[in-house]
Steps between C-alpha positions, in 0.01 A plus 500: 500500500348216700678626811368853446145373453522289814621799703232721341217265600655450845512874569161562341338222703654638819385862449167470313291336779614762751427791268180334373410755226146360433406512868667838554307636201174462694645692793629761252148521355350557847746778582457677163130444447426872456787558257439532125616224267785716365618584853485133594718407202754767596496366856546145370806610298649684799440208735659257251797735453540553875470127563773432246739740672410367846569145387827589323627709793405224745681246285826695474502728804247360746744302715748789501237754614370274776854433619586872493206589723527187710153375403444127488261331257277377789457861620423605142234233481343600833481870413385442141256226597336737748458765228354246254259366764380852587447582132307176448285562808420854389400388152305205644281741697463753222453253213470671161356819645656837429857514619578856404426781739228732375462866578171662590415567137566137407835560326779260590780659703738212451681443171487127415843526338644578842423140597726356228783408737327484839289300546454356149862404431613453856378314695201373299684378187868462587488484880732363765436138404603570142803700608611223735470240222689717249775580752541127562527440127757779472709346774495160330673633187830519688508119517544476122815528294558822306344372175206334676449812711462713185246255361317498833484880505377522138235232552386666825471841333296343219266343759461837673417670167230239428352542847492880460325459162249264661432756771427767239265278301305381804470848650430687176208271411367451854190698405399223260472273802257756647286497186508120494408452867268795542491733804392230746742239371786749493434601860506133605818435305669810646406397855626145443826635359526739794452209740774304323720810517429526873588132550815543291605789717448293815694210345792728413489652851487155660787363292718792602381493862562126535858543374554778755356283778730213400800730514401595858411150621786329318767772458758244386 
């Protein structure tokens, strides 16, 4: 039991800061500002569900998929970091203003539920940084014995379930942050979160790019 708890906290501590549900909730709030509370809760559930499957698939199949297509983790980080940075920059400029496209009569033409996977799940919640971390964790399970590997997998799945539940709670009640901060405070918080998201995207891009440069400069 102690071993399972240690693995659980290890996996949870590795994934949680990258996913950052409280910070992502503010970005979620900015992108769904015009959605009703019920729609936002449905979106929160779908994002949490999608995030769970993304994390589980990355844990078990991520390395196999990348190997099949010949994609390296540095390339994944560069491509995903660019997408995250662009999303952060866009939200930084727009703030908490209306994100949905409006027709001439003022009726939204875009269904907020269509955003459940892209961009709300990927890359804003479980982006390339998260996938890279989870793939690394999945690869490390092969270094255990059969019994320890089973415990590692069970503890990792438990950590992923807890993270998905945290995502749902933070996203579903993100509107309470809006009521607490007020319109001005929410706009400031969204812009700060967008700036952090932009910096995170650049950091992911740089980490992948630096690895690629090292492989060119020092191919050995």
